[in-house]
C-alpha positions as YAML, in Angstrom:
chain: A
units: angstrom
residues:
- id: 1
  name: UNK
  ca: [-53.40, 110.48, 28.09]
- id: 2
  name: UNK
  ca: [-56.63, 111.47, 29.86]
- id: 3
  name: UNK
  ca: [-57.77, 108.18, 31.38]
- id: 4
  name: UNK
  ca: [-61.36, 109.41, 31.81]
- id: 5
  name: UNK
  ca: [-61.73, 110.31, 28.14]
- id: 6
  name: UNK
  ca: [-59.95, 107.18, 26.99]
- id: 7
  name: UNK
  ca: [-62.49, 105.06, 28.86]
- id: 8
  name: UNK
  ca: [-65.62, 106.63, 27.33]
- id: 9
  name: UNK
  ca: [-67.85, 104.66, 24.99]
- id: 10
  name: UNK
  ca: [-68.13, 107.76, 22.81]
- id: 11
  name: UNK
  ca: [-64.36, 107.72, 22.32]
- id: 12
  name: UNK
  ca: [-64.09, 104.08, 21.28]
- id: 13
  name: UNK
  ca: [-63.35, 102.87, 17.76]
- id: 14
  name: UNK
  ca: [-66.37, 101.32, 16.07]
- id: 15
  name: UNK
  ca: [-65.42, 97.87, 14.74]
- id: 16
  name: UNK
  ca: [-68.35, 97.90, 12.32]
- id: 17
  name: UNK
  ca: [-67.03, 100.89, 10.36]
- id: 18
  name: UNK
  ca: [-63.25, 100.37, 10.35]
- id: 19
  name: UNK
  ca: [-63.10, 100.11, 6.54]
- id: 20
  name: UNK
  ca: [-65.53, 102.96, 5.84]
- id: 21
  name: UNK
  ca: [-62.94, 104.76, 3.72]
- id: 22
  name: UNK
  ca: [-62.89, 101.78, 1.31]
- id: 23
  name: UNK
  ca: [-66.66, 101.51, 0.94]
- id: 24
  name: UNK
  ca: [-68.74, 102.49, -2.06]
- id: 25
  name: UNK
  ca: [-71.01, 105.46, -1.47]
- id: 26
  name: UNK
  ca: [-74.00, 103.19, -0.92]
- id: 27
  name: UNK
  ca: [-72.10, 100.91, 1.46]
- id: 28
  name: UNK
  ca: [-70.93, 103.91, 3.46]
- id: 29
  name: UNK
  ca: [-74.43, 105.37, 3.76]
- id: 30
  name: UNK
  ca: [-75.89, 102.02, 4.77]
- id: 31
  name: UNK
  ca: [-73.28, 101.78, 7.51]
- id: 32
  name: UNK
  ca: [-74.35, 105.19, 8.79]
- id: 33
  name: UNK
  ca: [-77.99, 104.23, 8.62]
- id: 34
  name: UNK
  ca: [-77.46, 100.97, 10.50]
- id: 35
  name: UNK
  ca: [-75.64, 102.74, 13.28]
- id: 36
  name: UNK
  ca: [-78.27, 105.50, 13.47]
- id: 37
  name: UNK
  ca: [-80.97, 102.83, 13.84]
- id: 38
  name: UNK
  ca: [-79.52, 101.98, 17.26]
- id: 39
  name: UNK
  ca: [-80.33, 105.42, 18.67]
- id: 40
  name: UNK
  ca: [-84.09, 105.14, 19.40]
- id: 41
  name: UNK
  ca: [-83.62, 101.99, 21.50]
- id: 42
  name: UNK
  ca: [-80.93, 103.71, 23.56]
- id: 43
  name: UNK
  ca: [-83.28, 106.63, 24.20]
- id: 44
  name: UNK
  ca: [-86.15, 104.23, 25.07]
- id: 45
  name: UNK
  ca: [-83.96, 102.68, 27.77]
- id: 46
  name: UNK
  ca: [-83.77, 106.12, 29.43]
- id: 47
  name: UNK
  ca: [-87.50, 106.87, 29.48]
- id: 48
  name: UNK
  ca: [-87.76, 106.28, 33.27]
- id: 49
  name: UNK
  ca: [-85.20, 109.07, 33.77]
- id: 50
  name: UNK
  ca: [-86.85, 111.28, 31.18]
- id: 51
  name: UNK
  ca: [-90.17, 110.85, 33.02]
- id: 52
  name: UNK
  ca: [-88.54, 112.18, 36.21]
- id: 53
  name: UNK
  ca: [-87.10, 115.13, 34.34]
- id: 54
  name: UNK
  ca: [-90.37, 116.08, 32.61]
- id: 55
  name: UNK
  ca: [-92.26, 115.93, 35.91]
- id: 56
  name: UNK
  ca: [-89.68, 118.22, 37.51]
- id: 57
  name: UNK
  ca: [-89.81, 120.66, 34.59]
- id: 58
  name: UNK
  ca: [-93.61, 120.69, 34.60]
- id: 59
  name: UNK
  ca: [-93.76, 121.42, 38.32]
- id: 60
  name: UNK
  ca: [-91.24, 124.23, 38.12]
- id: 61
  name: UNK
  ca: [-92.57, 125.93, 34.98]
- id: 62
  name: UNK
  ca: [-96.15, 125.70, 36.25]
- id: 63
  name: UNK
  ca: [-95.03, 127.65, 39.31]
- id: 64
  name: UNK
  ca: [-93.22, 130.43, 37.46]
- id: 65
  name: UNK
  ca: [-89.84, 128.85, 36.93]
- id: 66
  name: UNK
  ca: [-87.71, 128.65, 33.79]
- id: 67
  name: UNK
  ca: [-85.54, 126.04, 32.11]
- id: 68
  name: UNK
  ca: [-82.02, 126.63, 30.84]
- id: 69
  name: UNK
  ca: [-80.02, 124.45, 28.47]
- id: 70
  name: UNK
  ca: [-76.25, 124.78, 28.77]
- id: 71
  name: UNK
  ca: [-73.77, 122.98, 26.56]
- id: 72
  name: UNK
  ca: [-70.65, 123.22, 24.43]
- id: 73
  name: UNK
  ca: [-70.08, 122.50, 20.75]
- id: 74
  name: UNK
  ca: [-72.70, 120.31, 19.09]
- id: 75
  name: UNK
  ca: [-74.46, 119.71, 22.41]
- id: 76
  name: UNK
  ca: [-74.78, 123.44, 23.01]
- id: 77
  name: UNK
  ca: [-76.14, 124.05, 19.54]
- id: 78
  name: UNK
  ca: [-78.80, 121.41, 20.02]
- id: 79
  name: UNK
  ca: [-79.91, 123.09, 23.25]
- id: 80
  name: UNK
  ca: [-80.16, 126.48, 21.57]
- id: 81
  name: UNK
  ca: [-82.10, 124.92, 18.68]
- id: 82
  name: UNK
  ca: [-84.64, 123.26, 20.96]
- id: 83
  name: UNK
  ca: [-85.12, 126.38, 23.08]
- id: 84
  name: UNK
  ca: [-85.54, 128.64, 20.04]
- id: 85
  name: UNK
  ca: [-88.37, 126.49, 18.67]
- id: 86
  name: UNK
  ca: [-90.51, 126.74, 21.81]
- id: 87
  name: UNK
  ca: [-91.93, 130.27, 21.28]
- id: 88
  name: UNK
  ca: [-93.31, 129.68, 17.76]
- id: 89
  name: UNK
  ca: [-94.49, 126.15, 18.55]
- id: 90
  name: UNK
  ca: [-95.99, 126.65, 21.99]
- id: 91
  name: UNK
  ca: [-96.48, 130.41, 22.21]
- id: 92
  name: UNK
  ca: [-94.26, 130.80, 25.25]
- id: 93
  name: UNK
  ca: [-92.12, 133.81, 26.12]
- id: 94
  name: UNK
  ca: [-88.50, 133.39, 24.88]
- id: 95
  name: UNK
  ca: [-87.26, 133.72, 28.46]
- id: 96
  name: UNK
  ca: [-89.12, 130.58, 29.58]
- id: 97
  name: UNK
  ca: [-86.86, 128.08, 27.78]
- id: 98
  name: UNK
  ca: [-83.36, 129.37, 27.14]
- id: 99
  name: UNK
  ca: [-80.40, 127.83, 25.33]
- id: 100
  name: UNK
  ca: [-76.82, 128.88, 26.10]
- id: 101
  name: UNK
  ca: [-73.62, 127.66, 24.45]
- id: 102
  name: UNK
  ca: [-70.03, 127.91, 25.63]
- id: 103
  name: UNK
  ca: [-68.35, 130.73, 23.74]
- id: 104
  name: UNK
  ca: [-71.58, 132.67, 23.18]
- id: 105
  name: UNK
  ca: [-73.67, 133.05, 20.05]
- id: 106
  name: UNK
  ca: [-70.63, 133.11, 17.70]
- id: 107
  name: UNK
  ca: [-70.11, 129.46, 18.68]
- id: 108
  name: UNK
  ca: [-73.37, 128.59, 16.95]
- id: 109
  name: UNK
  ca: [-71.68, 129.15, 13.60]
- id: 110
  name: UNK
  ca: [-67.96, 128.84, 14.28]
- id: 111
  name: UNK
  ca: [-66.37, 126.05, 16.35]
- id: 112
  name: UNK
  ca: [-64.72, 127.53, 19.46]
- id: 113
  name: UNK
  ca: [-64.12, 124.26, 21.24]
- id: 114
  name: UNK
  ca: [-61.71, 125.61, 23.88]
- id: 115
  name: UNK
  ca: [-64.55, 127.32, 25.69]
- id: 116
  name: UNK
  ca: [-65.92, 124.00, 26.93]
- id: 117
  name: UNK
  ca: [-63.04, 123.95, 29.44]
- id: 118
  name: UNK
  ca: [-63.92, 127.36, 30.93]
- id: 119
  name: UNK
  ca: [-65.31, 126.62, 34.40]
- id: 120
  name: UNK
  ca: [-65.44, 130.29, 35.41]
- id: 121
  name: UNK
  ca: [-67.65, 131.16, 32.44]
- id: 122
  name: UNK
  ca: [-69.98, 128.27, 33.26]
- id: 123
  name: UNK
  ca: [-70.45, 129.71, 36.75]
- id: 124
  name: UNK
  ca: [-70.76, 133.28, 35.45]
- id: 125
  name: UNK
  ca: [-73.43, 132.26, 32.94]
- id: 126
  name: UNK
  ca: [-75.65, 130.81, 35.67]
- id: 127
  name: UNK
  ca: [-75.23, 133.97, 37.73]
- id: 128
  name: UNK
  ca: [-75.91, 136.28, 34.76]
- id: 129
  name: UNK
  ca: [-79.12, 134.38, 34.02]
- id: 130
  name: UNK
  ca: [-80.30, 134.92, 37.58]
- id: 131
  name: UNK
  ca: [-80.96, 131.23, 38.16]
- id: 132
  name: UNK
  ca: [-82.91, 130.56, 41.38]
- id: 133
  name: UNK
  ca: [-84.46, 127.63, 43.20]
- id: 134
  name: UNK
  ca: [-87.55, 128.06, 40.99]
- id: 135
  name: UNK
  ca: [-85.60, 127.10, 37.86]
- id: 136
  name: UNK
  ca: [-84.12, 124.03, 36.18]
- id: 137
  name: UNK
  ca: [-80.76, 123.81, 34.41]
- id: 138
  name: UNK
  ca: [-80.17, 121.06, 31.85]
- id: 139
  name: UNK
  ca: [-76.53, 120.36, 31.12]
- id: 140
  name: UNK
  ca: [-75.80, 118.65, 27.78]
- id: 141
  name: UNK
  ca: [-72.45, 116.95, 27.19]
- id: 142
  name: UNK
  ca: [-71.82, 113.75, 25.21]
- id: 143
  name: UNK
  ca: [-68.73, 112.89, 27.23]
- id: 144
  name: UNK
  ca: [-70.10, 114.25, 30.48]
- id: 145
  name: UNK
  ca: [-66.77, 115.97, 31.01]
- id: 146
  name: UNK
  ca: [-67.23, 119.53, 29.67]
- id: 147
  name: UNK
  ca: [-65.96, 121.74, 32.50]
- id: 148
  name: UNK
  ca: [-68.19, 124.64, 31.39]
- id: 149
  name: UNK
  ca: [-71.27, 122.48, 31.79]
- id: 150
  name: UNK
  ca: [-70.21, 120.77, 35.03]
- id: 151
  name: UNK
  ca: [-69.34, 124.09, 36.68]
- id: 152
  name: UNK
  ca: [-72.64, 125.60, 35.53]
- id: 153
  name: UNK
  ca: [-74.61, 122.66, 36.95]
- id: 154
  name: UNK
  ca: [-72.68, 122.76, 40.19]
- id: 155
  name: UNK
  ca: [-73.41, 126.47, 40.64]
- id: 156
  name: UNK
  ca: [-77.06, 125.97, 39.72]
- id: 157
  name: UNK
  ca: [-77.32, 123.24, 42.37]
- id: 158
  name: UNK
  ca: [-75.76, 125.52, 44.96]
- id: 159
  name: UNK
  ca: [-78.47, 128.07, 44.17]
- id: 160
  name: UNK
  ca: [-81.16, 125.44, 44.72]
- id: 161
  name: UNK
  ca: [-82.13, 124.93, 41.08]
- id: 162
  name: UNK
  ca: [-83.10, 121.51, 39.79]
- id: 163
  name: UNK
  ca: [-80.29, 120.02, 37.70]
- id: 164
  name: UNK
  ca: [-80.70, 117.58, 34.83]
- id: 165
  name: UNK
  ca: [-77.97, 116.01, 32.74]
- id: 166
  name: UNK
  ca: [-78.14, 114.72, 29.17]
- id: 167
  name: UNK
  ca: [-75.03, 112.65, 28.43]
- id: 168
  name: UNK
  ca: [-74.01, 109.63, 26.35]
- id: 169
  name: UNK
  ca: [-71.90, 107.74, 28.85]
- id: 170
  name: UNK
  ca: [-72.82, 106.09, 32.12]
- id: 171
  name: UNK
  ca: [-71.22, 107.23, 35.39]
- id: 172
  name: UNK
  ca: [-69.96, 110.45, 33.84]
- id: 173
  name: UNK
  ca: [-68.32, 113.27, 35.78]
- id: 174
  name: UNK
  ca: [-71.39, 115.40, 35.10]
- id: 175
  name: UNK
  ca: [-73.81, 112.93, 36.72]
- id: 176
  name: UNK
  ca: [-72.47, 113.80, 40.19]
- id: 177
  name: UNK
  ca: [-74.12, 117.23, 39.92]
- id: 178
  name: UNK
  ca: [-77.50, 116.11, 38.55]
- id: 179
  name: UNK
  ca: [-80.78, 115.45, 40.30]
- id: 180
  name: UNK
  ca: [-81.66, 113.39, 37.22]
- id: 181
  name: UNK
  ca: [-79.15, 112.12, 34.65]
- id: 182
  name: UNK
  ca: [-80.39, 110.94, 31.25]
- id: 183
  name: UNK
  ca: [-77.71, 108.83, 29.59]
- id: 184
  name: UNK
  ca: [-78.63, 107.12, 26.30]
- id: 185
  name: UNK
  ca: [-75.55, 105.08, 25.39]
- id: 186
  name: UNK
  ca: [-75.44, 104.72, 21.60]
- id: 187
  name: UNK
  ca: [-72.04, 103.05, 21.32]
- id: 188
  name: UNK
  ca: [-68.94, 104.13, 19.39]
- id: 189
  name: UNK
  ca: [-69.49, 106.62, 16.60]
- id: 190
  name: UNK
  ca: [-69.16, 105.77, 12.90]
- id: 191
  name: UNK
  ca: [-66.20, 108.17, 12.87]
- id: 192
  name: UNK
  ca: [-64.31, 107.83, 16.12]
- id: 193
  name: UNK
  ca: [-65.31, 110.51, 18.61]
- id: 194
  name: UNK
  ca: [-67.58, 112.44, 16.23]
- id: 195
  name: UNK
  ca: [-70.41, 112.85, 18.74]
- id: 196
  name: UNK
  ca: [-72.39, 115.09, 16.41]
- id: 197
  name: UNK
  ca: [-73.52, 111.77, 14.92]
- id: 198
  name: UNK
  ca: [-75.33, 109.15, 17.06]
- id: 199
  name: UNK
  ca: [-74.77, 110.96, 20.35]
- id: 200
  name: UNK
  ca: [-76.10, 114.19, 18.89]
- id: 201
  name: UNK
  ca: [-79.11, 112.42, 17.43]
- id: 202
  name: UNK
  ca: [-79.90, 110.86, 20.81]
- id: 203
  name: UNK
  ca: [-79.56, 114.24, 22.51]
- id: 204
  name: UNK
  ca: [-81.95, 115.81, 20.02]
- id: 205
  name: UNK
  ca: [-84.55, 113.10, 20.66]
- id: 206
  name: UNK
  ca: [-84.22, 113.57, 24.42]
- id: 207
  name: UNK
  ca: [-84.53, 117.36, 24.21]
- id: 208
  name: UNK
  ca: [-87.60, 116.97, 22.01]
- id: 209
  name: UNK
  ca: [-89.14, 114.80, 24.73]
- id: 210
  name: UNK
  ca: [-88.25, 117.20, 27.54]
- id: 211
  name: UNK
  ca: [-89.84, 120.29, 26.02]
- id: 212
  name: UNK
  ca: [-92.72, 118.58, 24.22]
- id: 213
  name: UNK
  ca: [-93.69, 116.52, 27.26]
- id: 214
  name: UNK
  ca: [-93.49, 119.56, 29.52]
- id: 215
  name: UNK
  ca: [-95.50, 121.78, 27.19]
- id: 216
  name: UNK
  ca: [-98.23, 119.17, 26.71]
- id: 217
  name: UNK
  ca: [-98.56, 118.88, 30.50]
- id: 218
  name: UNK
  ca: [-98.76, 122.69, 30.72]
- id: 219
  name: UNK
  ca: [-101.80, 122.66, 28.42]
- id: 220
  name: UNK
  ca: [-100.02, 124.00, 25.35]
- id: 221
  name: UNK
  ca: [-101.81, 121.52, 23.09]
- id: 222
  name: UNK
  ca: [-105.40, 120.47, 22.50]
- id: 223
  name: UNK
  ca: [-105.31, 116.77, 21.78]
- id: 224
  name: UNK
  ca: [-102.23, 116.77, 19.54]
- id: 225
  name: UNK
  ca: [-102.87, 120.20, 18.00]
- id: 226
  name: UNK
  ca: [-100.41, 123.01, 18.69]
- id: 227
  name: UNK
  ca: [-103.09, 125.52, 19.66]
- id: 228
  name: UNK
  ca: [-100.67, 127.99, 21.25]
- id: 229
  name: UNK
  ca: [-98.63, 128.57, 18.10]
- id: 230
  name: UNK
  ca: [-98.10, 132.14, 16.93]
- id: 231
  name: UNK
  ca: [-99.57, 132.91, 13.47]
- id: 232
  name: UNK
  ca: [-96.55, 135.08, 12.63]
- id: 233
  name: UNK
  ca: [-96.18, 134.17, 8.93]
- id: 234
  name: UNK
  ca: [-98.28, 132.82, 6.08]
- id: 235
  name: UNK
  ca: [-97.49, 129.19, 6.82]
- id: 236
  name: UNK
  ca: [-98.38, 129.52, 10.49]
- id: 237
  name: UNK
  ca: [-101.55, 131.50, 9.68]
- id: 238
  name: UNK
  ca: [-102.66, 128.71, 7.35]
- id: 239
  name: UNK
  ca: [-101.80, 126.10, 9.98]
- id: 240
  name: UNK
  ca: [-103.78, 128.05, 12.59]
- id: 241
  name: UNK
  ca: [-106.87, 128.05, 10.38]
- id: 242
  name: UNK
  ca: [-106.56, 124.30, 9.80]
- id: 243
  name: UNK
  ca: [-106.08, 123.69, 13.52]
- id: 244
  name: UNK
  ca: [-109.27, 125.65, 14.30]
- id: 245
  name: UNK
  ca: [-111.14, 123.65, 11.66]
- id: 246
  name: UNK
  ca: [-109.87, 120.35, 13.06]
- id: 247
  name: UNK
  ca: [-110.81, 121.26, 16.63]
- id: 248
  name: UNK
  ca: [-114.25, 122.65, 15.90]
- id: 249
  name: UNK
  ca: [-115.47, 121.29, 12.57]
- id: 250
  name: UNK
  ca: [-116.18, 124.76, 11.11]
- id: 251
  name: UNK
  ca: [-115.35, 125.72, 7.54]
- id: 252
  name: UNK
  ca: [-112.24, 127.59, 6.42]
- id: 253
  name: UNK
  ca: [-113.94, 130.98, 6.13]
- id: 254
  name: UNK
  ca: [-115.46, 130.81, 9.60]
- id: 255
  name: UNK
  ca: [-112.20, 129.57, 11.09]
- id: 256
  name: UNK
  ca: [-110.32, 132.51, 9.53]
- id: 257
  name: UNK
  ca: [-112.94, 134.95, 10.79]
- id: 258
  name: UNK
  ca: [-112.67, 133.69, 14.36]
- id: 259
  name: UNK
  ca: [-108.86, 133.70, 14.17]
- id: 260
  name: UNK
  ca: [-108.96, 137.38, 13.28]
- id: 261
  name: UNK
  ca: [-111.51, 138.10, 16.03]
- id: 262
  name: UNK
  ca: [-109.25, 136.29, 18.47]
- id: 263
  name: UNK
  ca: [-106.21, 138.45, 17.59]
- id: 264
  name: UNK
  ca: [-104.49, 135.55, 15.82]
- id: 265
  name: UNK
  ca: [-104.81, 133.17, 18.79]
- id: 266
  name: UNK
  ca: [-105.97, 129.77, 17.57]
- id: 267
  name: UNK
  ca: [-106.58, 128.66, 21.16]
- id: 268
  name: UNK
  ca: [-108.85, 131.61, 21.87]
- id: 269
  name: UNK
  ca: [-110.67, 131.19, 18.57]
- id: 270
  name: UNK
  ca: [-111.40, 127.53, 19.34]
- id: 271
  name: UNK
  ca: [-112.77, 128.38, 22.77]
- id: 272
  name: UNK
  ca: [-114.98, 131.10, 21.30]
- id: 273
  name: UNK
  ca: [-116.42, 128.71, 18.73]
- id: 274
  name: UNK
  ca: [-116.89, 125.80, 21.14]
- id: 275
  name: UNK
  ca: [-118.51, 127.90, 23.93]
- id: 276
  name: UNK
  ca: [-120.07, 130.93, 22.22]
- id: 277
  name: UNK
  ca: [-118.05, 133.27, 24.45]
- id: 278
  name: UNK
  ca: [-116.79, 136.56, 23.10]
- id: 279
  name: UNK
  ca: [-113.04, 137.19, 23.03]
- id: 280
  name: UNK
  ca: [-112.72, 138.99, 26.38]
- id: 281
  name: UNK
  ca: [-114.82, 136.41, 28.24]
- id: 282
  name: UNK
  ca: [-112.96, 133.56, 26.55]
- id: 283
  name: UNK
  ca: [-109.63, 135.08, 27.63]
- id: 284
  name: UNK
  ca: [-110.86, 135.23, 31.21]
- id: 285
  name: UNK
  ca: [-111.98, 131.60, 31.00]
- id: 286
  name: UNK
  ca: [-108.54, 130.52, 29.79]
- id: 287
  name: UNK
  ca: [-106.88, 132.46, 32.57]
- id: 288
  name: UNK
  ca: [-109.10, 130.80, 35.17]
- id: 289
  name: UNK
  ca: [-108.07, 127.40, 33.84]
- id: 290
  name: UNK
  ca: [-104.32, 128.14, 33.61]
- id: 291
  name: UNK
  ca: [-104.46, 128.29, 29.81]
- id: 292
  name: UNK
  ca: [-105.77, 124.73, 29.49]
- id: 293
  name: UNK
  ca: [-108.17, 124.83, 26.55]
- id: 294
  name: UNK
  ca: [-109.78, 121.44, 27.17]
- id: 295
  name: UNK
  ca: [-110.48, 122.30, 30.81]
- id: 296
  name: UNK
  ca: [-112.02, 125.64, 29.80]
- id: 297
  name: UNK
  ca: [-114.25, 124.03, 27.19]
- id: 298
  name: UNK
  ca: [-115.42, 121.41, 29.66]
- id: 299
  name: UNK
  ca: [-116.29, 124.08, 32.19]
- id: 300
  name: UNK
  ca: [-118.27, 126.21, 29.74]
- id: 301
  name: UNK
  ca: [-119.66, 123.79, 27.21]
- id: 302
  name: UNK
  ca: [-119.89, 120.41, 28.90]
- id: 303
  name: UNK
  ca: [-117.71, 117.35, 28.20]
- id: 304
  name: UNK
  ca: [-115.68, 117.49, 24.95]
...
């Protein structure tokens, strides 16, 4: 028996759900719900560590760095999911936030669990990505024992990159290779060892906080409006128009007109409306203020 795995909270048997197979459907679902309700508090306990991670990510990305999620199984899928949502939500280049899973993209659809033990591939992935001391690598592993993730973090650290861990057990093997380790402990799973449940939910909440917090600090929002979104489909075009209206108080027709004049950039359209600048001058203003819309408006139109 692997003593390390046997001692993990995520591998324990949950005494609250021992008779789940004898429950009615409603009783079973209420058990699941009660256990899930424990997750936010576990994440809240880790906010001091999450603060450290977001500040590191902000500093690195502001200075031209990138962030990489690496994980295996459910953890890897969550990293890929979070990374893939950053371009449409925050208008960033897909290379800025990357998600990589042990076993490659096929592992997103088909479980290939053996790959989590492949240390050489973890190292090779970091080298293929060209990770440098400007970057950050976030390793995700519920148990904190996935060799693919540990080896990747170790290699990233050797290259001078910042390393961040997202795990669900304290004092994990992975934590040794992290500058910051975020470890929301959610207790034993409803189904023993099924870390796609509470552990996965906690990981998703943490990843949301890492990217959202970083992007807000990078000026990718105006108040709580996602002004850097890409109007790449009907839903996002409609959302862009509503965002422009909310930020400026203009009507729908005028908002749509400015969105078109701004080449589908809600941020640029808002700056044009608020300052009276034409598109080219507004673009220059945003560049001078590192893409921060509020700072640009304050500089050209007084306090907002």
